[in-house]
PDB file of N, CA, C and O in Angstrom, chain B, residues numbered from 101:
ATOM      1  N   ASP B 101     -15.390  -5.199 -11.291  1.00  0.00           N
ATOM      2  CA  ASP B 101     -13.887  -5.796 -12.168  1.00  0.00           C
ATOM      3  C   ASP B 101     -12.968  -4.160 -12.494  1.00  0.00           C
ATOM      4  O   ASP B 101     -13.598  -3.335 -13.156  1.00  0.00           O
ATOM      5  N   GLY B 102     -12.131  -3.931 -12.216  1.00  0.00           N
ATOM      6  CA  GLY B 102     -11.208  -2.843 -12.594  1.00  0.00           C
ATOM      7  C   GLY B 102     -10.474  -2.264 -11.416  1.00  0.00           C
ATOM      8  O   GLY B 102      -9.512  -1.503 -11.518  1.00  0.00           O
ATOM      9  N   GLY B 103     -11.258  -2.888  -9.747  1.00  0.00           N
ATOM     10  CA  GLY B 103     -11.354  -1.751  -8.494  1.00  0.00           C
ATOM     11  C   GLY B 103      -9.923  -2.163  -8.306  1.00  0.00           C
ATOM     12  O   GLY B 103      -9.515  -3.205  -8.820  1.00  0.00           O
ATOM     13  N   ALA B 104      -9.093  -1.333  -7.540  1.00  0.00           N
ATOM     14  CA  ALA B 104      -7.402  -1.202  -7.008  1.00  0.00           C
ATOM     15  C   ALA B 104      -7.606  -1.064  -5.891  1.00  0.00           C
ATOM     16  O   ALA B 104      -8.707  -0.622  -5.563  1.00  0.00           O
ATOM     17  N   LEU B 105      -6.491  -1.434  -4.746  1.00  0.00           N
ATOM     18  CA  LEU B 105      -6.356  -1.578  -3.984  1.00  0.00           C
ATOM     19  C   LEU B 105      -4.678  -0.801  -3.658  1.00  0.00           C
ATOM     20  O   LEU B 105      -4.461  -0.196  -4.708  1.00  0.00           O
ATOM     21  N   ILE B 106      -3.899  -0.648  -3.053  1.00  0.00           N
ATOM     22  CA  ILE B 106      -2.932   0.122  -2.427  1.00  0.00           C
ATOM     23  C   ILE B 106      -2.277  -0.280  -1.202  1.00  0.00           C
ATOM     24  O   ILE B 106      -2.019   0.743  -0.568  1.00  0.00           O
ATOM     25  N   VAL B 107      -1.889  -1.329  -0.582  1.00  0.00           N
ATOM     26  CA  VAL B 107      -1.548  -1.329   0.786  1.00  0.00           C
ATOM     27  C   VAL B 107       0.172  -1.362   1.772  1.00  0.00           C
ATOM     28  O   VAL B 107       1.203  -1.178   1.125  1.00  0.00           O
ATOM     29  N   PRO B 108       0.198  -1.450   2.322  1.00  0.00           N
ATOM     30  CA  PRO B 108       1.292  -1.337   3.051  1.00  0.00           C
ATOM     31  C   PRO B 108       1.769  -2.830   3.369  1.00  0.00           C
ATOM     32  O   PRO B 108       0.892  -3.464   3.956  1.00  0.00           O
ATOM     33  N   LEU B 109       2.956  -3.554   3.122  1.00  0.00           N
ATOM     34  CA  LEU B 109       2.289  -4.602   3.706  1.00  0.00           C
ATOM     35  C   LEU B 109       4.051  -4.952   4.116  1.00  0.00           C
ATOM     36  O   LEU B 109       5.054  -4.949   3.403  1.00  0.00           O
ATOM     37  N   GLY B 110       3.801  -5.313   5.981  1.00  0.00           N
ATOM     38  CA  GLY B 110       5.358  -6.279   5.785  1.00  0.00           C
ATOM     39  C   GLY B 110       5.374  -4.835   7.836  1.00  0.00           C
ATOM     40  O   GLY B 110       4.588  -3.908   8.033  1.00  0.00           O
ATOM     41  N   GLU B 111       6.603  -5.331   8.871  1.00  0.00           N
ATOM     42  CA  GLU B 111       6.486  -4.437   9.697  1.00  0.00           C
ATOM     43  C   GLU B 111       7.491  -3.233   9.511  1.00  0.00           C
ATOM     44  O   GLU B 111       7.218  -2.078   9.185  1.00  0.00           O
ATOM     45  N   HIS B 112       8.533  -3.704   9.755  1.00  0.00           N
ATOM     46  CA  HIS B 112       9.272  -2.109   9.608  1.00  0.00           C
ATOM     47  C   HIS B 112       9.765  -2.026   8.135  1.00  0.00           C
ATOM     48  O   HIS B 112       9.448  -0.900   7.751  1.00  0.00           O
ATOM     49  N   GLU B 113      10.358  -2.658   7.188  1.00  0.00           N
ATOM     50  CA  GLU B 113      10.035  -2.412   5.996  1.00  0.00           C
ATOM     51  C   GLU B 113       8.781  -3.328   5.180  1.00  0.00           C
ATOM     52  O   GLU B 113       8.402  -4.497   5.260  1.00  0.00           O
ATOM     53  N   GLN B 114       8.455  -2.391   4.540  1.00  0.00           N
ATOM     54  CA  GLN B 114       7.589  -2.741   3.608  1.00  0.00           C
ATOM     55  C   GLN B 114       7.489  -2.535   2.733  1.00  0.00           C
ATOM     56  O   GLN B 114       8.054  -1.474   2.469  1.00  0.00           O
ATOM     57  N   VAL B 115       6.687  -3.293   1.351  1.00  0.00           N
ATOM     58  CA  VAL B 115       6.408  -2.794   0.044  1.00  0.00           C
ATOM     59  C   VAL B 115       5.272  -2.725  -0.044  1.00  0.00           C
ATOM     60  O   VAL B 115       4.511  -3.294   0.738  1.00  0.00           O
ATOM     61  N   LEU B 116       4.745  -1.708  -1.431  1.00  0.00           N
ATOM     62  CA  LEU B 116       3.813  -1.232  -1.470  1.00  0.00           C
ATOM     63  C   LEU B 116       3.070  -2.187  -2.632  1.00  0.00           C
ATOM     64  O   LEU B 116       3.707  -1.957  -3.661  1.00  0.00           O
ATOM     65  N   PRO B 117       2.243  -2.941  -2.867  1.00  0.00           N
ATOM     66  CA  PRO B 117       2.082  -3.553  -3.947  1.00  0.00           C
ATOM     67  C   PRO B 117       0.753  -2.938  -4.538  1.00  0.00           C
ATOM     68  O   PRO B 117       0.071  -2.467  -3.628  1.00  0.00           O
ATOM     69  N   LEU B 118       0.292  -2.827  -5.534  1.00  0.00           N
ATOM     70  CA  LEU B 118      -1.098  -2.574  -6.235  1.00  0.00           C
ATOM     71  C   LEU B 118      -1.853  -4.187  -6.666  1.00  0.00           C
ATOM     72  O   LEU B 118      -1.333  -5.159  -7.213  1.00  0.00           O
ATOM     73  N   PHE B 119      -3.299  -3.976  -6.155  1.00  0.00           N
ATOM     74  CA  PHE B 119      -4.326  -4.948  -5.591  1.00  0.00           C
ATOM     75  C   PHE B 119      -5.430  -5.203  -6.905  1.00  0.00           C
ATOM     76  O   PHE B 119      -6.605  -5.411  -6.605  1.00  0.00           O
ATOM     77  N   VAL B 120      -5.125  -5.186  -8.014  1.00  0.00           N
ATOM     78  CA  VAL B 120      -6.614  -5.256  -9.349  1.00  0.00           C
ATOM     79  C   VAL B 120      -7.076  -6.195  -9.190  1.00  0.00           C
ATOM     80  O   VAL B 120      -6.526  -7.205  -8.751  1.00  0.00           O
ATOM     81  N   ARG B 121      -8.224  -6.066  -9.521  1.00  0.00           N
ATOM     82  CA  ARG B 121      -9.299  -7.395  -9.401  1.00  0.00           C
ATOM     83  C   ARG B 121     -10.070  -7.225 -11.342  1.00  0.00           C
ATOM     84  O   ARG B 121     -10.356  -6.338 -12.146  1.00  0.00           O
ATOM     85  N   GLN B 122     -10.084  -8.325 -11.262  1.00  0.00           N
ATOM     86  CA  GLN B 122      -9.747  -9.207 -12.271  1.00  0.00           C
ATOM     87  C   GLN B 122     -10.638  -9.656 -12.176  1.00  0.00           C
ATOM     88  O   GLN B 122     -10.242 -10.150 -11.121  1.00  0.00           O
ATOM     89  N   GLY B 123     -12.435 -10.345 -12.328  1.00  0.00           N
ATOM     90  CA  GLY B 123     -13.171 -10.901 -11.937  1.00  0.00           C
ATOM     91  C   GLY B 123     -13.101 -11.779 -10.600  1.00  0.00           C
ATOM     92  O   GLY B 123     -12.391 -11.169  -9.800  1.00  0.00           O
ATOM     93  N   GLU B 124     -13.551 -12.935 -10.075  1.00  0.00           N
ATOM     94  CA  GLU B 124     -13.135 -13.432  -9.009  1.00  0.00           C
ATOM     95  C   GLU B 124     -11.602 -13.515  -8.373  1.00  0.00           C
ATOM     96  O   GLU B 124     -11.407 -14.050  -7.281  1.00  0.00           O
ATOM     97  N   GLN B 125     -10.472 -12.896  -9.211  1.00  0.00           N
ATOM     98  CA  GLN B 125      -8.505 -12.624  -8.687  1.00  0.00           C
ATOM     99  C   GLN B 125      -8.491 -11.187  -8.494  1.00  0.00           C
ATOM    100  O   GLN B 125      -9.082 -10.185  -8.895  1.00  0.00           O
ATOM    101  N   PHE B 126      -7.589 -11.515  -7.730  1.00  0.00           N
ATOM    102  CA  PHE B 126      -6.997 -10.122  -7.714  1.00  0.00           C
ATOM    103  C   PHE B 126      -5.478 -10.325  -8.342  1.00  0.00           C
ATOM    104  O   PHE B 126      -4.922 -11.406  -8.152  1.00  0.00           O
ATOM    105  N   ILE B 127      -4.853  -9.351  -9.040  1.00  0.00           N
ATOM    106  CA  ILE B 127      -3.585  -9.500  -9.545  1.00  0.00           C
ATOM    107  C   ILE B 127      -2.941  -8.401  -9.261  1.00  0.00           C
ATOM    108  O   ILE B 127      -3.200  -7.245  -9.598  1.00  0.00           O
ATOM    109  N   GLU B 128      -1.623  -9.044  -8.275  1.00  0.00           N
ATOM    110  CA  GLU B 128      -0.739  -7.890  -7.272  1.00  0.00           C
ATOM    111  C   GLU B 128       0.123  -7.770  -8.597  1.00  0.00           C
ATOM    112  O   GLU B 128       0.209  -8.288  -9.710  1.00  0.00           O
ATOM    113  N   HIS B 129       0.770  -6.677  -7.743  1.00  0.00           N
ATOM    114  CA  HIS B 129       1.510  -5.564  -8.710  1.00  0.00           C
ATOM    115  C   HIS B 129       2.194  -5.322  -8.227  1.00  0.00           C
ATOM    116  O   HIS B 129       1.857  -4.224  -7.784  1.00  0.00           O
ATOM    117  N   PRO B 130       3.734  -5.685  -7.647  1.00  0.00           N
ATOM    118  CA  PRO B 130       4.579  -4.714  -6.619  1.00  0.00           C
ATOM    119  C   PRO B 130       4.599  -3.005  -7.993  1.00  0.00           C
ATOM    120  O   PRO B 130       4.442  -2.684  -9.171  1.00  0.00           O
ATOM    121  N   LEU B 131       4.926  -2.470  -6.577  1.00  0.00           N
ATOM    122  CA  LEU B 131       5.387  -1.105  -7.279  1.00  0.00           C
ATOM    123  C   LEU B 131       6.434  -0.201  -6.360  1.00  0.00           C
ATOM    124  O   LEU B 131       7.093   0.674  -6.922  1.00  0.00           O
ATOM    125  N   ALA B 132       6.554  -0.401  -5.126  1.00  0.00           N
ATOM    126  CA  ALA B 132       8.001   0.475  -4.378  1.00  0.00           C
ATOM    127  C   ALA B 132       8.178   0.030  -3.120  1.00  0.00           C
ATOM    128  O   ALA B 132       7.138  -0.091  -2.472  1.00  0.00           O
ATOM    129  N   PRO B 133       9.387  -0.304  -2.475  1.00  0.00           N
ATOM    130  CA  PRO B 133       9.630  -0.414  -0.956  1.00  0.00           C
ATOM    131  C   PRO B 133       8.919   1.019  -0.187  1.00  0.00           C
ATOM    132  O   PRO B 133       8.326   1.943  -0.744  1.00  0.00           O
ATOM    133  N   GLY B 134       9.219   0.825   1.307  1.00  0.00           N
ATOM    134  CA  GLY B 134       8.690   1.691   1.893  1.00  0.00           C
ATOM    135  C   GLY B 134       8.512   1.513   3.264  1.00  0.00           C
ATOM    136  O   GLY B 134       8.699   0.405   3.769  1.00  0.00           O
ATOM    137  N   LYS B 135       8.104   2.670   4.055  1.00  0.00           N
ATOM    138  CA  LYS B 135       8.229   2.476   5.177  1.00  0.00           C
ATOM    139  C   LYS B 135       7.427   3.132   5.934  1.00  0.00           C
ATOM    140  O   LYS B 135       7.216   4.281   5.546  1.00  0.00           O
ATOM    141  N   PHE B 136       6.705   2.697   7.233  1.00  0.00           N
ATOM    142  CA  PHE B 136       5.263   3.464   7.339  1.00  0.00           C
ATOM    143  C   PHE B 136       6.327   4.819   9.048  1.00  0.00           C
ATOM    144  O   PHE B 136       7.071   4.635  10.011  1.00  0.00           O
ATOM    145  N   VAL B 137       5.391   6.385   8.113  1.00  0.00           N
ATOM    146  CA  VAL B 137       5.918   6.978   9.396  1.00  0.00           C
ATOM    147  C   VAL B 137       4.431   7.458  10.899  1.00  0.00           C
ATOM    148  O   VAL B 137       3.275   7.880  10.931  1.00  0.00           O
ATOM    149  N   PRO B 138       4.867   7.282  11.288  1.00  0.00           N
ATOM    150  CA  PRO B 138       3.099   7.439  11.703  1.00  0.00           C
ATOM    151  C   PRO B 138       2.906   9.317  12.088  1.00  0.00           C
ATOM    152  O   PRO B 138       3.676  10.265  12.241  1.00  0.00           O
ATOM    153  N   PHE B 139       1.754   9.146  12.108  1.00  0.00           N
ATOM    154  CA  PHE B 139       1.431  11.412  12.260  1.00  0.00           C
ATOM    155  C   PHE B 139       1.915  10.838  13.799  1.00  0.00           C
ATOM    156  O   PHE B 139       1.958   9.912  14.610  1.00  0.00           O
ATOM    157  N   ILE B 140       2.364  12.803  13.302  1.00  0.00           N
ATOM    158  CA  ILE B 140       1.929  13.449  14.890  1.00  0.00           C
ATOM    159  C   ILE B 140       0.924  14.363  15.192  1.00  0.00           C
ATOM    160  O   ILE B 140       0.470  14.915  14.190  1.00  0.00           O
ATOM    161  N   ALA B 141       0.317  14.777  16.498  1.00  0.00           N
ATOM    162  CA  ALA B 141      -0.384  15.572  16.498  1.00  0.00           C
ATOM    163  C   ALA B 141       0.566  16.926  16.786  1.00  0.00           C
ATOM    164  O   ALA B 141       1.643  16.854  17.377  1.00  0.00           O
ATOM    165  N   GLY B 142       0.028  18.088  16.308  1.00  0.00           N
ATOM    166  CA  GLY B 142       0.646  19.680  17.001  1.00  0.00           C
ATOM    167  C   GLY B 142       0.489  20.177  15.818  1.00  0.00           C
ATOM    168  O   GLY B 142      -0.043  19.563  14.893  1.00  0.00           O
ATOM    169  N   ASP B 143       0.892  21.209  15.755  1.00  0.00           N
ATOM    170  CA  ASP B 143       1.810  22.114  14.575  1.00  0.00           C
ATOM    171  C   ASP B 143       3.111  22.084  13.785  1.00  0.00           C
ATOM    172  O   ASP B 143       4.243  21.855  14.212  1.00  0.00           O
ATOM    173  N   ILE B 144       2.720  22.361  12.547  1.00  0.00           N
ATOM    174  CA  ILE B 144       3.944  22.340  11.677  1.00  0.00           C
ATOM    175  C   ILE B 144       4.677  23.672  12.330  1.00  0.00           C
ATOM    176  O   ILE B 144       4.291  24.689  12.906  1.00  0.00           O
ATOM    177  N   ILE B 145       5.882  23.136  11.946  1.00  0.00           N
ATOM    178  CA  ILE B 145       7.596  24.434  12.357  1.00  0.00           C
ATOM    179  C   ILE B 145       7.688  25.069  10.883  1.00  0.00           C
ATOM    180  O   ILE B 145       8.555  25.903  10.622  1.00  0.00           O
TER     181      ILE B 145
END
């Protein structure tokens, strides 16, 4: 009980829901829209 997970859902336009475990159920709380931005190897300028 009480475990939490935030995971991006969607392809280009995504939402970031919070899933909280309560017993055998997962309760979903929508948090915010977002976009995936991949990491790029190299130095920061």
